[in-house]
C-alpha positions as CSV (number, residue, x, y, z in Angstrom):
1,M,0.6,-4.0,13.2
2,K,-0.8,-4.5,16.7
3,S,-0.7,-8.3,16.2
4,I,2.9,-8.3,15.0
5,T,4.0,-6.1,17.9
6,G,2.1,-8.4,20.4
7,L,3.7,-11.5,18.9
8,L,7.2,-10.0,19.2
9,M,6.6,-8.9,22.7
10,A,5.3,-12.4,23.6
11,L,8.4,-14.0,22.1
12,F,10.7,-11.7,24.2
13,L,8.7,-12.5,27.3
14,L,9.0,-16.2,26.6
15,A,12.7,-15.8,26.1
16,V,13.1,-14.1,29.5
17,M,10.8,-16.6,31.1
18,F,12.8,-19.6,29.8
19,E,15.9,-18.2,31.4
20,N,14.3,-18.8,34.8
21,I,13.0,-22.3,34.0
22,A,15.1,-25.3,34.8
23,Q,15.2,-27.6,31.8
24,A,13.8,-31.1,32.6
25,D,16.2,-33.4,30.7
26,D,14.0,-36.4,31.2
27,L,11.2,-34.8,29.1
28,K,11.4,-35.6,25.4
29,F,9.4,-34.1,22.6
30,S,7.0,-36.6,20.9
31,F,8.7,-36.2,17.5
32,T,12.5,-36.5,16.8
33,V,12.4,-33.5,14.5
34,D,11.2,-31.4,17.4
35,Q,13.6,-32.9,19.9
36,N,16.6,-32.2,17.6
37,I,15.9,-28.5,17.4
38,K,18.8,-26.4,18.7
39,S,17.5,-23.6,20.9
40,E,18.6,-20.1,20.0
41,D,18.4,-16.9,22.0
42,I,15.8,-14.5,20.4
43,K,17.6,-11.6,22.0
44,N,20.4,-12.1,19.5
45,I,18.4,-11.1,16.5
46,K,19.8,-8.4,14.4
47,S,18.8,-4.9,15.6
48,G,17.3,-2.4,13.2
49,S,18.7,1.2,13.1
50,E,16.3,2.9,10.6
51,I,13.2,3.2,12.8
52,P,14.8,4.4,16.0
53,L,16.6,7.2,14.0
54,N,13.6,8.3,11.9
55,S,12.4,11.7,13.1
56,W,8.9,11.3,11.7
57,L,8.2,7.9,13.4
58,N,9.6,9.1,16.7
59,S,7.9,12.5,16.8
60,P,4.8,12.7,19.1
61,P,1.4,12.9,17.5
62,T,-0.7,15.9,18.1
63,R,-3.8,15.7,20.3
64,V,-5.9,16.3,17.1
65,E,-4.4,13.2,15.5
66,L,-5.0,11.1,18.6
67,L,-8.5,12.6,19.0
68,C,-9.2,11.7,15.3
69,Y,-8.2,8.1,15.9
70,V,-10.4,7.8,19.1
71,F,-13.3,9.5,17.2
72,D,-12.9,7.1,14.3
73,Q,-12.9,4.0,16.5
74,H,-15.8,5.1,18.5
75,C,-17.9,5.9,15.4
76,K,-17.1,2.5,13.9
77,S,-18.3,0.8,17.0
78,T,-21.4,2.9,17.2
79,F,-22.1,2.6,13.5
80,S,-22.0,-1.2,13.6
81,S,-24.8,-1.3,16.2
82,Y,-27.1,0.3,13.7
83,K,-26.3,-2.1,10.9
84,D,-29.7,-3.8,10.9
85,I,-31.5,-0.4,10.7
86,Y,-29.3,0.6,7.7
87,D,-29.9,-2.8,6.1
88,G,-33.6,-2.2,6.3
89,E,-33.3,1.3,4.7
90,I,-31.2,-0.2,1.9
91,R,-33.9,-2.8,1.1
92,R,-36.5,0.0,1.2
93,Y,-34.6,2.1,-1.4
94,F,-32.8,-0.5,-3.6
95,D,-33.6,-3.8,-5.3
96,P,-30.9,-6.5,-4.9
97,V,-29.3,-7.5,-8.1
98,D,-27.6,-10.6,-9.5
99,M,-24.0,-9.6,-9.8
100,P,-20.7,-11.5,-9.8
101,Y,-17.6,-10.9,-7.5
102,G,-19.7,-10.0,-4.4
103,L,-21.1,-6.9,-6.0
104,N,-24.6,-8.0,-5.0
105,V,-23.7,-7.8,-1.3
106,P,-24.3,-4.3,0.2
107,R,-21.4,-2.9,2.2
108,Q,-21.6,-0.1,4.8
109,E,-18.9,1.5,6.8
110,V,-18.0,4.8,8.5
111,G,-14.7,6.6,9.0
112,V,-13.4,9.8,10.5
113,S,-10.4,11.9,9.3
114,F,-9.1,15.4,9.9
115,L,-8.9,17.7,7.0
116,K,-6.0,19.9,8.1
117,E,-6.3,22.5,5.3
118,K,-9.9,23.1,6.2
119,G,-9.6,22.6,9.9
120,V,-12.5,20.3,10.1
121,F,-13.2,16.7,11.1
122,V,-14.8,14.7,8.3
123,L,-17.2,11.9,9.2
124,V,-18.2,9.8,6.1
125,G,-20.8,7.0,6.0
126,S,-20.1,4.8,2.9
127,F,-22.7,2.6,1.3
128,K,-21.6,0.4,-1.6
129,N,-23.1,-2.3,-3.8
130,L,-26.5,-0.9,-3.3
131,G,-28.2,-2.5,-6.3
132,K,-30.8,-0.9,-8.5
133,P,-32.6,2.1,-6.9
134,K,-36.3,1.9,-6.4
135,K,-36.4,5.5,-5.3
136,P,-34.1,8.5,-6.0
137,M,-30.7,8.0,-4.6
138,K,-30.8,11.6,-3.4
139,D,-33.6,10.6,-1.0
140,F,-31.6,7.8,0.5
141,C,-28.5,10.0,0.8
142,N,-30.5,12.6,2.7
143,T,-32.0,10.0,5.0
144,M,-28.6,8.5,5.8
145,L,-27.1,12.0,6.3
146,K,-29.8,12.8,8.8
147,S,-29.1,9.5,10.6
148,L,-25.4,10.4,10.9
149,E,-26.2,13.8,12.3
150,M,-28.6,12.3,14.8
151,H,-26.1,9.6,15.9
152,F,-22.9,11.5,15.7
153,G,-23.7,15.2,15.6
154,G,-24.3,15.7,19.3
155,G,-27.8,14.5,19.6
156,G,-27.5,11.7,22.1
157,F,-23.8,11.5,21.4
158,S,-21.7,12.8,24.3
159,Y,-18.4,14.0,23.0
160,Q,-17.2,14.8,26.5
161,N,-17.4,11.3,27.9
162,T,-16.6,9.3,24.7
163,I,-14.1,10.7,22.2
164,L,-12.6,13.1,24.8
165,G,-12.7,10.5,27.6
166,P,-9.1,9.2,27.2
167,F,-7.7,12.7,27.4
168,I,-9.4,14.1,30.6
169,Q,-8.6,13.6,34.2
170,T,-11.8,15.2,35.5
171,N,-15.4,14.6,34.7
172,G,-16.9,15.3,31.3
173,M,-18.6,18.5,32.5
174,D,-15.3,20.3,33.2
175,P,-15.7,23.7,31.4
176,E,-12.5,23.2,29.3
177,V,-13.7,19.8,28.2
178,V,-17.1,21.1,27.3
179,K,-15.4,23.9,25.3
180,I,-13.3,21.5,23.3
181,A,-16.2,19.2,22.7
182,E,-18.2,22.1,21.3
183,M,-15.3,23.1,19.2
184,V,-15.1,19.6,17.7
185,R,-18.8,19.4,17.1
186,N,-18.9,22.9,15.5
187,N,-16.1,21.9,13.1
188,L,-17.6,18.7,11.9
189,L,-18.4,17.8,8.2
190,L,-20.9,15.0,7.7
191,A,-20.9,13.1,4.4
192,V,-22.6,10.1,2.8
193,S,-21.1,8.3,-0.2
194,L,-23.3,6.0,-2.2
195,E,-22.5,3.5,-4.9
196,S,-25.3,1.8,-6.8
197,T,-24.1,-1.1,-9.0
198,F,-26.1,-3.3,-11.3
199,G,-25.6,-5.2,-14.5
200,N,-25.9,-3.8,-17.9
201,K,-28.4,-5.3,-20.4
202,K,-25.6,-5.7,-22.9
203,G,-23.9,-8.4,-20.9
204,H,-23.7,-10.0,-17.5
205,L,-20.1,-8.9,-16.8
206,I,-20.8,-5.4,-17.8
207,S,-21.7,-3.3,-14.8
208,D,-22.9,0.3,-14.4
209,H,-21.8,2.2,-11.3
210,Y,-23.6,5.3,-10.1
211,Y,-21.9,7.4,-7.4
212,L,-23.7,10.1,-5.3
213,Q,-22.3,12.0,-2.4
214,C,-24.1,14.4,-0.1
215,Y,-22.6,16.4,2.7
216,K,-23.1,19.3,5.1
217,T,-21.4,20.9,8.0
218,I,-23.0,20.6,11.4
219,Q,-23.5,24.4,11.4
220,E,-25.6,24.6,8.2
221,D,-28.9,23.2,6.9
222,K,-28.0,23.2,3.3
223,I,-27.0,19.9,1.8
224,H,-24.4,19.8,-1.0
225,Y,-24.2,17.1,-3.6
226,S,-21.8,15.6,-6.2
227,K,-22.2,12.7,-8.6
228,S,-20.4,10.6,-11.2
229,T,-20.9,7.4,-13.2
230,F,-18.7,4.6,-14.4
231,R,-19.2,1.6,-16.7
232,Y,-17.1,-1.5,-16.3
233,D,-16.8,-3.4,-19.5
234,P,-14.1,-6.2,-19.6
235,K,-14.4,-6.3,-23.4
236,P,-15.1,-2.8,-24.7
């Protein structure tokens, strides 16, 4: 969306710029097909009426929604800097497998959303295509959950000067800013989602998928779990 908006803005700027440029009639394009192009004014394109009149698209987002976006982008940037560490942990807990369609390549990502009905921010670290476990998946899940809490739960992670930075006009130690930062931290749910995938002995294209999720709020020590399994068989 940003690239499309930028492209249209660039085209409009070029149209305005061309209005102020005297055409050099003695300069010819190298190819006849280019030279024969008839210039049209981009400002004459048909205007759309639906988007300007749509109340949802033109209503302002809440600060919670904006904060969620900033939080998500910051966590993605921070998470990527730990990729090598997470890769090492994956190798420690899982054996690589020979799988088609890229299922042998581990994937890791993080995302933040706001669960309005619960009033909490949810930060999820997702690890997919993990291969065959060498140790209990629960142990790996707990390890990654502790890592998320250390990196994003307030320890060494300054909410005041990062996710709240775009919203404040004073320094990060302003009492109101500190209050909001603590409110965000105290209403944060951390979760890890794992997917272990490896081939079934019955056939190379048959794959078994094991899903495990562990999660906890920042306020509690107890870790909660959920699990499920799935077998993909193209010829059942």
